[in-house]
N, C-alpha and C positions, 0 to 999 in steps of 0.2 A: 500886426497884420496877420491875418489868418491864411492858411494854405489854400482854402477853397477858391479864393480870387485868382490864384495862380495855378490852377489844376486843370488838366485836360478833361476830366469828367465834368467839371462845371462848364467848360467851353462847349463840350458836346451837348450838354443839356440846353444851353442857350441857342445852339444851332438846330437841334432836332427834337428836343423835348425829352430825350432819354436820360434818366438819372439812375445809376446803379444803387445809390443809397438815397434816403430822403434828404439828407444834408446837401447832396449834390444839386438838388432841385430847388432848394430854398435860397433864392438869390439875396435875401436880406441877412443871411446867416453865414458865418465863416468860422471854422474850427481851427485851432492852433496845432493840432496833431491828428493824423489820420493814417490808417493802415492801407488805404487805397490811393493815397496821393501819387500823382504822376505829373511831372511838369508839362505845361502846355507845349504841344508840338509846334515847331516853326512852320511858317507858311512859305510857299514858293511864290515868287512874284514874277511878273513880266513887265517890260517897259511899255509905257503908254505911247511914247513917240521915240522912234529910233534915231531921229535927227538931233535930239537933245541929250545932254548927259544924263546918265541913269540916276545919279544921286546929286542933288544940289539943294539949295535953300528951300525948305518946305513951304515957306511963306509965298513963294512965287507960284507954284502949281504942283499938282500931284503928278509925279513922274513914274510911279510904280503902281500896279494894280494887282490885286489878289488873283492867283491862278489856281492853286490847290494846296492841300495839306499832304505831305509825303506819307506814303503807306508804311506800315510796320516793317515791310521787307526792304525799304529804302533807307531807313534811319535806325540807329540804335542809341540807347541811353547809356552814357558813360558817367561814372562817378570819379571825380578827381579830389584827392585830399586838398583841402584849402588851408585852414589854420587849425591846429590842435585836433579837435574831434569834429570840425566842420567839413562838409563835403560840398563840392560844386557840381551840380547836375547839368550835363551838357548832352545835346544830341549831336551825333556825327553821322555823316553819310556812310552807308554800308559799302565797303569795297566789293566790286564785282569785276568780272572779266570783260570789260568794255574795250 
């Protein structure tokens, strides 16, 4: 599996048509190594119905809907050592004085 299908640049291209590299905009292509790779940012959701549990069986009905993608000032990318030379890329919420 290539990185492009799991990259924020590809996701942005699919949303607004902007591709920083030609590979980012070629949706039939995926490379296995890239100097611009960045994991897809998580999305923030809101409940569709406050009377029902937020998370339940997905085959019953949609319970969450897309709200927004957090800005760069709200999340940061963290690299965690996984196994040997592997790393796990995670986004975490930026701590602020709330």
